[in-house]
N, C-alpha and C positions, 0 to 999 in steps of 0.2 A: 637568484631564483634557485630553489633546491629541486632542480629537475634535470634529469640526464637520461639519455638513451643508452642502454647497456649494449656493449659491443658483442656480447655472447649471442650466437645464432643457433637456432635449432629449427629445422623444417621451415625455414624462411620467416620465422617470427623474431621480433625484437621486443624486449621487455623495457618498459619505461616506468620510472617511479617519480611521482610528483608529490611534494610535501608542503606546498604553500599555495595560498589562494591566487597569487599572481600568476602561477603557472597554468591555471585553468584556461586563461584566455588563449593560450597557445594551441589548445586542442578543442575549444568550445564548438567550433563548426563541425569538427570530426565527431564529437560526441552527439550532436544533433543528427548528423547523418547516420551514425550507428543506431541511434534510437529509432529513426525512421525505417531503417532496414530490418530491425528486429521485431517482427510482426507479433510475437508473443510477449513482448515487454510490457509490463505494467507502467502506468504513468509515474509511479514512484521512483523509477529509474531514469526519468527525464532530467535534463539539465535544469529546467525551471523548478522542479520540486527540490532536488538535492541542493542546487545552488542557493535556494532561499535558506535552507537549514544552515549551510556554511556561512553565508554572509550575515545571518542573524545570530550566529554563535550558538545554534541549537544542536550541539553535539558535544560528547564527552571526549576530551583529549585533543590530539593533534591530527591534522589532515594527512591522509595517506591514500593516494590514488595509484592503483596498479593497472597499467595499460599494456595490451598486447597489440602489436602492429604486424601486418603482413605487407611488406613494402611500405607504401605511403597510406595504406588503409588501416584505420583503427578497427579492430575486429573483436576486442573484448575490453571491458572496463569494470573494475571493482572499486567503488568509492568507500573508504573506511575512515573511521576515527580510531586512533590508537592512544592508549594511556598506559602508564606504568602502575603496577600493583604487586607488591611483595616481590620486587626485582624481576617480574615477568611483564611482557608486553601483551596487552589485551587489545584485540581488534574487533570492532563491531560495525555493521553497515551504518552509514550516515542516514538519518531518518528514524533510527530506533527510538521508540517511545510513542509514536503515532501508529495505531494499528494499520498495517499495510502489507505489501508483499515486497520484500527487499532481497538483494543478492547481486549476482553477477549478470551484467549486460553483455550478451554474446551474440555475434552474428552466427546464425545456424549453419552457414556455409563453411565455418572454420572451427569444427568441434575439437580439433587437436589443440587449440589455444588453451583449453581448460587445463590439460595436463601440463602445458608449458608454464602457466601461471602458478600452479601448485608447486612445480619444481622450483620456480624462482622464489616463492615464499620460503620454501625449506632451505635452499642454498644461501639465500641472503638473510635468513633468520629475521624476517620482517615482523613476525609475532609468534609467541608461544601458545596463545589461546585465541581461537576464533569463536565469537559468541554471536548468535543470531536468533532473534525472537520471532521472526516473521517470514519463515520460508514456506512457500506453498508447495503442496504435493504436485502441482502442475509445473513447477519451475525446474525443468530438466537441467538447465545450465548450472544452477547453484547446487542442486543435488549431486550432479556429477563432479563438481568441484570438491564437495565434501568426500565423495568416494575417492577422489585422487589424493586428498590429504590423508585419508585412512591408509591408502597404499604406501604413502611415504612416511608412515610412522606416527601419525597423529591418532590419538585415542578419541573416537567420535561417539557422542551420546546424544540421543534424540528423545524428546518428550512431546507428546501430543498437546496442542494448545487449544485450538478452536475448530469447529466445523465452519465451512464457508459455502452455504447454499448458493446455487446459481441456476440461471435459465439458459438452456441451449437454444439459441434462436436461429437466425438465418432463414426466417420464414415470415409470412404475413401475420398480423395480429390474429386474424380469424383462424389461421392454421394452428397457431399456438394455443388458442383457447379451445378449439375443437379437439385437438390432440391431447390436451393435458387436463382439461376440466370437464366434469360431468355436465350433462344438461341442466341438472338442478343447480350446480355451482354457477354456471353462466347466467341462469335466470336470477339467482340471488344477487349477483354483482350488478346486473342491469336494474333490478328492483331497488337496490340501495342507492344507486345514482339517481333514479327517478324520485325517490323519497327525499333525498337531500335537495334536489332541484325544486321540489314542490315546497319544501320548508324554507329554503334560503335561495337567494340569488347569488350564485357563485361563478367564479371564472378561474381558469388555470392558464397561465401564460408562461412560456418558456423563454429563456435568455441564453445566448451562446456567445462565447469569446468576447469580443469588444463590447457586446451589450451588457456584460456583467460589470457594471460600473460600481463606484464606491456607494452609490445610493442603493443599488440592488443588494450588495453585500451587507449594507447596514440594515436593510429590511429583513434579510435572512437572519442576521445576528439577533435582531430584536425578537423575532419569533422564537429562536432557540432560548433566549433569556427568559421567555415567558412559558417555557415548556417544562416537561418533567425532567429534561436534561439538566436544568438548573439545580435541582435537588441532588443530582448525582455528581455535581461539579464538572459536568461535561459540556457546559455551554461556553464554548471557546471561540466561536467564530467572530466575536466582537473584539478579540484581543489583537493588538497591532501585528503580531507575528502572523496570525492566520489571515488577516486582511492582506498582508503582503504576499503570503503564499497563494491565496486565491487570485490576486491580481496577476502574479507571475504566471500562474497556470492558465488563466484566461487569455493573457497575451500570447501564450504559446498555442492556443486553440485546443486546450485539453480539459475544459470545464463546460458543463451545461447545468442550468438550474431551472426548476419549475416553482412558481409561486402561485398558491391558491388564495384568492380573496373571497371572503364571504360578506355580503352586503357592503362591499368596498373596503373591508378591513383585512389586512394581511393575517391569514389564519394558519397556513402550513406551507412547508417547502420541502423539496428534494434537491440536493446538490450532488451532482455526479461528476466523476472523472471519466473522460472518454479518450481512448486511443486505440488505433488499429482495429476499429469496428467492434470494440469491446467497451461496455459501459459498466462502471463500478459505482454502486449505490453508496456513496461515501457518508453523507449526512442527511438526516431527515428529522423533522419535528413538527408538532402542531401546538398552538397555544392551548394552555390548560382551560381557557374559557370555552374551547370547542370540544372538550373531552366528552361531553354528553351529546354532541351533535351526531348526526347519523353517518357513521363510517367515513369520516373525513380522510383518515389515512388510507383506507382501502380504495376510495374513489381516486385519490391522488396517485397512488402507486399504479393503479390500473391505467391511468392516463399516461404515466411515464413509460410503462411497458408498451402501450399502443404507439407512442412516438418512437421508442427504440426500434420497434419492428419497421415502422415507416422509414426510419433513417438507415435501415440495412444493418443494424447491429447483429453481430454473430453470437454474442453472449451478453448476459445481464447478471453481474456478480453482486451478491448482497454482502460480501466481505465477512469479517470475523463475527462469529457468534450465532447461536441458534435462537429462533423465535418462531412463534406460531405463524406470523404472516410470511416469514421467509420460507417455511415449509409449505405453506399453501401455494405460493407463487412459483417456487423453485421446481426444477425438473431433475437436477443433479446436485452433487456435492463434492467439493474438494476439501482439503484439510490444511491447516497451518500448524507447523511444529516449531518448537524451540530446539536448537541444536548447538552443541558446544564441541569444539575439537581442540585437544591439548597435546602438546609435545614437550618432551623433557620432563624431569621429575616434578617441578613445580606446576608446569602446564597441565600435566595429567592429574595432579592433586586438585587443582582448581577446577578442571573439567568435571571431576567426580563431585566436587562441592556444589557446583551450579546444578548439575543434574539431580543431586539429592534435594536441593531446594525446590526444583520444579516438581519433583514427585510429592513433596510435602503439600504443594498446592492442591493435590488431589484428595488430601485428607482434610475435611472441612474444619475440624477443631484446631488444626495446625495452620490454617490459612492466615490468621492474623499474625502469627509468628513470622511467616514468610514475608508478609508485607513490611514488618518492622525491619527484618534483615535486609530486604531489598532497598529500603530507604537508606539504611546505613551504608550499603555498598555504593550508593551514588556519591559518597564523599571520596571514594578511592578512584 
């Protein structure tokens, strides 16, 4: 097993490097404990999510876990995939490719661990380039890690990727509606639900954890296949990998889904990731057969928000991307950035190269060129 605890000590921390799957079992319980303690951690940093990417081979390069321990307590963890390109080592978070929030899992009681990990990365030359596509503006730990890399000689470049509307909750549904929606908007929502109920017999049922069986996942996947997402090539939930991912997350208690039936037919769904009283609106779709029905999506989203308030959720995150419905329901906005940090001559050159590609994305007529180059880079 390529795993060893480094003897070097600083401020009571120990650095550990793990480079194969077998080594994960040695700290799996500690990982779960760290995730449970880290109240601002997104579900994408859980062992269930990242472990599925690892075991299904959904990562580019080789495994590299960087762990920081304080005594026998795991206080920070950075799961990476590393690969060689032009004689340089590139590291990116495991899970890259699925829109998410990725980065460093850190116990907030040990902020000094961030500097310690950055120093270890530099001294042990673990990578020349750190590449992350999904860093949230709310992720203090990962942003501080990048600041520490900059202090230690890495050239850091940041590019805006997506807005992420969210609802600040911690209140009842009635309080949320009264504080954020005009009387006219509230009346419109109630009227649309009455009209839908008058025209159709419909039901919305929620499923949590062990209730999310293969049958439920199959129903959700079928709706997605018959939705507008099929045309975009985004109907993925029927694929074996995503089925395994959802089963792993449901077994960990990190998934909830809502299914809307109309006249007994599965019509629409919302599938959310839930952790630390935060709900992430991960996937949603409705069958194209119901595109002309009366506000199926709005009625379903309203029901999900109602349940989120009842469950005591503190926030409701719509994740990557802007949309009219997100702006309507949202109360606040965070942002997701792409960031690259390079060290050494080649690392700095590659950092500028990636940053230039990201800026090209902002020029519409060059966007197709960027997509071709990105596909080519997946071979390296």
